[in-house]
N, C-alpha and C positions, 0 to 999 in steps of 0.2 A: 431415752436418748440413745441407749446402746442399740436399740432396734432400728433407729433411724440412721445411725452412722454408716452401717454397711451400704444402705441404699444411697446415701449421699456420695460415698466413695465410688459406688458403682456408677452413679450418674456422672460424676466428674470424670471417671475413666472413660465413659462412653463419649462425653463431650470432647475429651482430648483425642480419642481415637477418631471421632468424626472430623475434627479439625485436620488431623494428619491425613485422613483419607481425601479430604477436599484439596489439600496442598498437593499430594502426590498424584491425585486423580485429575488435576487441572490440565487442560490441553496445553497450557503454556509451560508446564513444568519440564517436559522433555526438551523443549527448545531452550529453556533457561539453562538446563544442565549442559546442553550442547554448546551454548554460547560461552559458558564458564570454562568448559573443557578446551574449546578452541582458543579462547583468550589465554588460558594458562599455558597451553602448548606454544603459542606464538611468543609469549613473554619469556619462556625458557629457551627456545631454540631459534628464534628469528631475530637477527641483529637489527637494532634501531627500531624495533617494534614498540617497545615500552618507553616511548618518549612522548611528552605532552603534545608536541607538534604533530607527530604521526597519528596519535589517537584522536586529536581534534580534527585532523584531516579525514579520518575514517567517518567521523560523525557528519562532516560536511558532505562527503561523497554519497552518503546514503540518504541525504535530506530529500532529494527528489523521489527516490524510491519510496520513502516513508510517506510523503504527501500523497502521491498517486496510489500507493499501496493501501492507504486508508480508504479511498473510494472503492478500490477493488475488493477490500474486505467486506464492505456493505453488499456489493453485488454477489460475491461468492456465498456469503451467509444467506442471502435471499434465494440461493439455488441457481444462480446464473453465472456467466463469465464474460469478461470483456477483453477480447484480444486486440482491440484497436487503440488501447491507451497510448502506446508508443507513437502511433501515427497521429493521434489527436494532439499529443504533446508537441510533435514536430510542426504540424500545421498551425496550431495556435501560437507557437513561437514566431512563425513567419508572419502571421496576421498581426501580432503585437508589434513586430519591427516595422511592418508596412504602415500600421496605424500611426506610429510615431514619426516616420520619415516621409512616406509618400502622401499620407492623408493629413499630416500636421495636427494630429490629435494631441491634446494634453495627456500626460501619462495616466492620470486618474481615469479619464474618459476611456482611453484605449484599454486599460485594465478591465474596466467594467464590461466593455464590449467583448473582450476576449473570454472572460469568465462566463458571460451570458451565452456566447457562441458555443463554448464547451458544453454548457448545460443543454443547449438546443440540440447539439449532436447526440448527447445522451438521450434526450427526449425522443428523437427520431428512432434511434436504435432500440430503445425500450418499447416504443409503440409497435414497431415491426415485430419484435419478439413476442409481445403479449397479445396484441390484437390479431396478428396473422398466424400466431402459433409457430413461428419459425425458430428453431433452436438458436439461442444466443451465440453459440459457438459459430454457426454459419453466418449470422447477421454481422457479428463483429469481425469475423475473418474477412468478409466483404468490405466492411468499413475500414479495416487495416489497409487494404489495397487502394480503396477510393480516396481516403484522406491523404495517404502518402502521395498519390498521383496529383491531387490538388496542390499540395505543398510544392511539388516539383514544377508544376505548370505555373504557379504564381511567381516563382523565383527564376524560372528557366534553368533550374538545377544548380544555381549558384548561391553561395551564402550572401546575405545582405547585412549591411551595417545599419544599426538603429541610432536615431538621434536621442540619446539618453541624457536627461538632465542630471545635475549633481544631486538634487533632492531625491529623485527616483533611484539613482544608483546607490545613494547612501541608505535608503530605506530597505532595499532588497539585496544589495550586492556588496557594499563595502563595509558597512558598520558591523559592530559586534557587540554582544552583551557579555561583559567580562572577557573570558577567553573564547567563548563560543562564537563561531561565524553566524551571521544573521540568517543564513539558509537553515542552519540547524535549529535556530530559535523559531523560525516559521514552521518547520516540521513539528517541533514540540507543541506549538500552539494548536496546529491542526489536529494532531493525534490526541491531545488532551480533550479538545472540544468534541471530536467525533467519538472518542472512546467513552466519554461521559454520556453522549447521546445514545450510543448503541447499548450501553449497559444500564442506563438509569431512566430512560424515557419510554413512553408507550410506543413511539415510533420504532425505537430499537427492539422492543419486545415483539412488535409486529413483524419486523424483519426476520427475527429468529423463528417465529411461528410460521411465516411464509416459506422459508427455506426448509424447515424441519418437516412440515406436512402441509402442503398447500391446500389440500381438500379440507382438512380439519380447520385450517385457518379461515377459509372461506365460510365454512359452516358456523364458525364462531363470530362471524360478522366482519372479519378483516378484509379490506379491499386489497387482496393480494397482488393483483396486476398493477394497481396504482403504486403499491409499495415497491415493486420491482422497477417500475418506470422512474420513480423518484431516486432509487439507488443508482440507476444509470445516469440520471441528470446530475446528481452530486458528484459522481466519478468524473464526468465531463467537466464540471465546474472546477474540480481540483486539478485536472489536467491544465485548465486555463490558468489557475493560480500558479502552478509550477512553471508554465510558460512565461508568465509575467515576471516571476522571480529570476528565471534564467536570463531573459533578455536584459533586465536591469543590471544583472551581475556581469554578463559578458559584453554587453553593448552590441550584440549581433545575433543573427538567427541563421540556422542552417536547415535547409529542407530535409536533410537526413537525420536531424536531431531525433532521438528516440528510436532509431532503427534497432529492432531487437529488444527494446526496453521492456516490452510486455513480458518477456521471459524472466527478467530480473524481478519485476513486480509480482508476477504469479509465484515465483520462487519464494519471495518474502512472505506472501500470504499463506502458501501451503506449508512451508517449513515452520511457520508460526502456529500451526495446528488447525488451520481451517480445513473443512471437508469440502471437496469439490461437489459433493452431492447436496450440500446446503445444510443450514441449521446449526452449524458449528464454526466458531472462529471468534477472534477478538482483535481489537486494534493493538493491544499490548503484545499479543502473539506476533502480529505483523512487524512490530518494532523489533522484537527479538529475532525474527526471521531475517529482517533487513540487516541486522547487526551480524548475524552468522555469515550471510553472503558477503557483506562488506569486509569482515575480518579475513575470510578465506581469500578474497581477491587481493586484499592488501598484503597478506602474507606471501602470496604467489609473486606479486610485484617485487617485494623486498628480497625474495629469494632468487630473483632473476629468471623466473620460469617464463617460458614463451606465453605471450598474451592469449594465444588461441586456447590454452588450457583453461582459461577463465570460463569460456563457454562450456567446456566439458565439465568443469566443477559445478557450474550452475545447473546444468541438466541432471547431473548425478544427484545434486541436492534435492531437486524436485522429485525424482524417482524414489530416493530414499525416504523422503518425507511422506509421500503417498503410501508407500509400503508400511511405514511405521503407523500412520494413521489408520490404515486398514487393519493391522494387527491389533491396535488398541481397541478399535470399534468391535472387532470380533470377540476380543476378550471381555469387553463390557457387556456385550449381548449374551455371552455364555454365563456371566455371573448373575444375570437378572432372573 
């Protein structure tokens, strides 16, 4: 017994050390600490921040970033990027409003059409990227301009009012679960479902393998190009879902909806620990990244800071996150 005891203690110590290493080594740990630090600072020094109404408002404001950011997480982990999500979001909002008002579609049918159209846009961009070997940065940058142009052409550059039924508005716009706005509930449902998929299914593992080392993934029998195309499709579909929720909530659509939105989405994903070179990232990290960005913007608003500084803060967040990720990656490589 005495001979075994030291070994048991040593094993338990190693297990405890391993758990601590996993916690502190997780890519989400840094953004979790940043979220807690920003929250604490705002609670102490920003008036009216620590009220239930304001905190619930922050959760509602980041809902659309969270939904679309979930799709962006898949694309980034797969080693690509989608700069067109803001324009997709705007165009699909306009199509949803037109479907309800001009084409007299039932809300359920219009929603299916819009989500399917979003998936189709992702399919086209994914195929151009993978089949023709055009960098996704270029493909989706072109998509950003093309889709925004279509939104402006379809509406003549003017906002349009949608014929929103009470049932549709109640499902995505007006109702709440407890104190949470329904938009926040939709975000939670999407992030839970896709977070589980990314971390617990073969498809999720294939996404990580594709982004981490595409050649090795292909050699292992993974259809990497197909994985990337599916990630683009899912991102487009989530842009469609966000558009359906937005139109049901506001009862209107603006062709400029989502202008610059891709910056906020990319900020959430990158601040959440995802690597733009692929293979690293999580939906949990994206949620924390969206919270960091949302808390900073909310604090600036409550402090009465000029709204233009919000763009400065978002850009600085992206740069800081990329630098931190690079330093962490360099340190991890040095320790191997």
